[in-house]
C-alpha positions in Angstrom: -32.5 27.5 -109.0 -31.3 24.5 -108.2 -33.1 21.7 -109.7 -34.0 19.6 -106.7 -35.1 22.5 -104.7 -37.3 23.4 -107.6 -38.9 20.3 -107.6 -39.6 20.1 -103.9 -41.3 23.4 -104.3 -43.5 21.7 -107.0 -44.2 18.7 -104.7 -45.5 21.0 -102.2 -47.8 22.4 -104.7 -48.8 19.3 -106.1 -49.8 17.9 -102.7 -51.6 21.3 -101.8 -53.3 21.5 -105.1 -54.5 17.9 -104.8 -56.0 18.7 -101.5 -57.9 21.8 -102.4 -59.7 20.4 -105.2 -60.3 16.9 -103.9 -63.8 15.2 -104.2 -66.3 14.3 -101.7 -66.6 10.9 -99.9 -68.8 10.7 -96.7 -66.4 8.4 -94.8 -63.7 10.7 -94.8 -63.8 14.3 -92.9 -61.1 15.7 -94.5 -62.3 14.9 -98.0 -65.8 16.1 -97.5 -64.2 19.4 -96.3 -62.2 19.3 -99.2 -65.1 19.3 -101.5 -67.1 21.5 -99.9 -64.5 24.3 -99.7 -64.0 23.8 -103.4 -67.9 24.1 -104.0 -67.3 27.6 -102.8 -67.1 30.4 -105.6 -63.8 31.5 -104.4 -61.7 32.1 -101.2 -58.8 34.0 -99.9 -55.9 32.4 -97.8 -52.9 33.3 -95.7 -50.0 31.2 -95.8 -46.9 31.0 -93.5 -44.0 28.5 -93.7 -40.8 28.0 -91.9 -37.9 26.1 -92.9 -35.3 24.3 -90.6 -32.1 22.0 -90.8 -29.0 21.2 -90.0 -27.5 23.2 -92.9 -29.4 26.4 -91.7 -27.9 28.5 -89.1 -31.3 30.2 -88.6 -34.6 29.3 -89.7 -35.8 30.4 -93.3 -39.5 32.0 -93.0 -41.8 32.7 -95.8 -45.5 34.6 -95.5 -47.9 35.6 -97.6 -51.4 35.9 -99.1 -53.6 34.8 -102.0 -56.9 34.1 -103.4 -59.0 31.5 -105.6 -61.6 31.4 -108.2 -63.1 28.3 -108.0 -65.2 29.3 -111.0 -62.1 29.9 -113.1 -59.7 27.3 -111.4 -57.2 30.4 -111.2 -55.2 30.9 -108.0 -52.6 33.5 -107.1 -50.5 34.2 -104.2 -47.7 36.6 -103.2 -45.1 35.4 -100.6 -42.0 37.2 -98.7 -39.3 35.0 -98.0 -36.9 36.3 -95.0 -33.6 34.8 -95.7 -31.0 35.3 -92.7 -28.2 37.5 -93.3 -29.9 38.7 -96.7 -30.1 42.5 -97.3 -33.7 42.1 -98.2 -36.8 40.1 -98.6 -37.4 38.0 -101.3 -41.0 38.5 -103.0 -42.5 35.6 -105.0 -45.4 35.7 -107.1 -47.3 32.4 -108.3 -50.6 32.0 -110.4 -52.1 28.4 -111.1 -54.8 27.8 -113.8 -55.4 24.1 -113.0 -52.9 22.8 -115.5 -49.6 25.2 -115.2 -48.2 27.1 -112.3 -46.7 30.5 -113.1 -43.7 32.2 -110.9 -41.7 35.4 -110.7 -39.6 36.8 -108.5 -36.5 39.3 -108.5 -34.1 36.6 -107.9 -35.5 34.0 -110.5 -35.9 36.9 -113.2 -32.0 37.5 -113.6 -31.6 33.7 -114.3 -34.3 33.6 -116.9 -33.8 34.4 -121.0 -34.0 38.0 -122.0 -37.4 39.2 -122.1 -38.9 36.6 -119.8 -40.1 37.5 -116.6 -42.4 34.6 -115.6 -41.3 30.8 -115.4 -44.2 28.3 -116.1 -44.0 24.7 -115.4 -46.9 21.9 -115.6 -46.3 19.9 -112.5 -48.6 17.1 -113.9 -46.8 17.3 -117.5 -49.9 18.0 -119.4 -52.6 16.6 -117.0 -54.9 18.6 -115.3 -55.2 18.6 -111.3 -58.5 17.1 -111.7 -57.2 14.1 -113.6 -54.1 13.6 -111.1 -56.7 12.9 -108.4 -58.2 9.4 -107.7 -61.5 9.1 -109.5 -60.9 11.9 -111.7 -63.6 14.7 -111.1 -66.7 12.7 -110.2 -68.1 12.5 -106.8 -66.0 9.5 -105.7 -62.6 11.0 -105.9 -62.6 11.8 -102.2 -59.2 13.1 -101.5 -57.7 9.7 -101.2 -54.3 11.2 -101.2 -54.9 11.5 -97.5 -57.5 8.9 -96.8 -56.0 5.9 -98.5 -52.7 6.3 -96.7 -53.9 5.6 -92.9 -56.7 6.6 -90.6 -57.9 10.1 -90.2 -57.5 10.9 -86.6 -59.5 13.5 -84.8 -57.5 15.5 -82.7 -59.9 17.9 -80.8 -61.8 21.4 -81.4 -59.9 24.7 -81.7 -61.1 28.2 -82.8 -59.7 29.4 -86.3 -59.8 33.2 -86.6 -63.0 33.3 -84.5 -64.7 30.1 -85.7 -65.1 26.7 -84.2 -63.4 24.1 -85.7 -62.7 20.7 -85.4 -59.1 19.4 -85.9 -58.2 16.3 -87.6 -54.6 14.7 -88.8 -53.6 12.3 -91.5 -50.6 11.3 -93.6 -49.7 11.9 -97.4 -47.5 8.8 -98.7 -47.0 9.4 -102.4 -46.0 6.0 -103.1 -49.3 4.5 -102.0 -51.1 7.1 -103.8 -49.3 6.1 -106.9 -50.4 2.7 -106.4 -53.9 3.7 -105.9 -53.7 6.0 -109.5 -52.3 2.5 -111.1 -55.1 0.6 -110.0 -57.3 3.1 -112.1 -55.2 2.5 -115.1 -53.8 6.0 -114.6 -50.2 4.5 -115.2 -48.5 7.7 -116.7 -49.7 9.7 -113.7 -48.7 6.8 -111.4 -45.2 6.7 -112.5 -45.2 10.7 -112.1 -45.9 10.5 -108.4 -43.3 7.7 -107.9 -40.7 9.9 -109.3 -41.7 12.9 -107.0 -41.8 10.2 -104.2 -38.0 9.5 -105.0 -37.5 13.0 -104.2 -39.1 13.2 -101.0 -39.5 9.8 -99.7 -40.8 10.6 -96.2 -44.5 10.7 -95.6 -45.7 14.3 -94.9 -47.9 15.1 -91.8 -51.2 17.0 -92.6 -53.4 18.9 -90.3 -56.7 20.5 -91.3 -59.5 22.4 -89.3 -62.9 22.1 -90.2 -66.0 24.0 -89.3 -69.5 23.2 -88.5 -70.4 23.4 -92.3 -67.5 21.3 -93.1 -65.6 23.9 -94.8 -61.9 23.8 -94.6 -60.4 26.7 -92.5 -56.8 25.8 -92.0 -54.3 23.5 -93.4 -51.1 22.5 -92.0 -48.3 20.4 -93.4 -45.0 19.2 -92.0 -42.7 17.4 -94.5 -39.2 16.6 -95.1 -37.8 17.9 -98.4 -34.2 17.5 -100.0 -31.7 20.1 -100.8 -29.7 17.8 -103.3 -29.7 14.3 -104.1 -28.3 12.2 -101.2 -28.0 15.6 -99.2 -29.5 16.8 -95.8 -33.1 17.5 -95.8 -35.0 20.6 -94.7 -37.9 20.5 -92.5 -40.6 22.6 -94.0 -43.6 23.8 -91.8 -46.3 25.2 -93.6 -49.7 26.7 -92.4 -52.6 28.2 -94.6 -56.0 30.1 -93.3 -58.8 30.0 -95.6 -61.6 32.4 -95.4 -63.9 34.9 -97.3 -65.4 32.3 -99.0 -67.5 34.9 -101.2 -65.0 36.0 -103.1 -64.3 35.5 -106.9 -61.2 37.4 -107.4 -60.2 38.5 -110.8 -57.1 36.7 -111.9 -55.2 37.3 -115.0 -52.8 34.9 -116.3 -49.4 36.4 -117.6 -48.6 37.6 -121.1 -47.5 34.5 -122.9 -44.6 36.7 -124.7 -43.0 36.9 -120.8 -43.1 33.6 -120.1 -40.4 30.9 -120.1 -41.6 27.4 -120.1 -39.5 25.3 -117.5 -41.6 22.0 -118.1 -38.9 20.3 -120.2 -36.2 21.0 -117.2 -38.7 19.1 -115.0 -38.9 16.6 -117.2 -35.4 15.9 -117.4 -34.9 16.3 -113.5 -37.4 13.8 -113.1 -36.0 11.3 -115.3 -32.6 11.7 -113.7 -34.3 11.2 -110.6 -35.9 7.9 -111.7 
């Protein structure tokens, strides 16, 4: 897997994980929804993403489903990627535990050392998701990755899977978020977000659909991701629908013997980007 493409995937996971695991702030409806959603025992979700760009003759489409157990902090997703002119779909499975992300697929397995089936990476380089958001894990940690970068705009009302929701829009700017982290003396994490920002410098547009109980029902993110340094970008349009909030799925981590740790590769790529 090309290093920059790999880091683009990690950047997406960083933003989504930080969104789902934010804290509550009464003046930010998106942050309130993130906190209320996180407080549920668990949930299931569907995902769909499309990738378009000058270098693609046709869009690349990925779709799948997953679940999260908020009590254990673990999540699991299974995705199928439809690549034009490829003989079959590519299937990707990922598991997260709040610090590490484990991924496996048929195409990835052939590039790993013998006996290894999973690739593991720590996107926050040893820090947990809760450490990597503003305010840590206390009640003021407000998902300011969205709120601090611009006003949250109320777009209107819509039905999502039969539920009435209010739709909001905001922007994610990792440089601004890094500045806010530095103001909390989280310099190491601020440096990390700045390096991610160098790989994908354009702000991402985020929309959320929130029900009357202030629970997140849908998340949409549109962002530009690089294919290689200085090369053309791809536009990713991703949507996640959340439901079944009483679920408490049992999610097991991979056998350590089957895992290849790619975190050192991530560190080298980030150092090169900086």
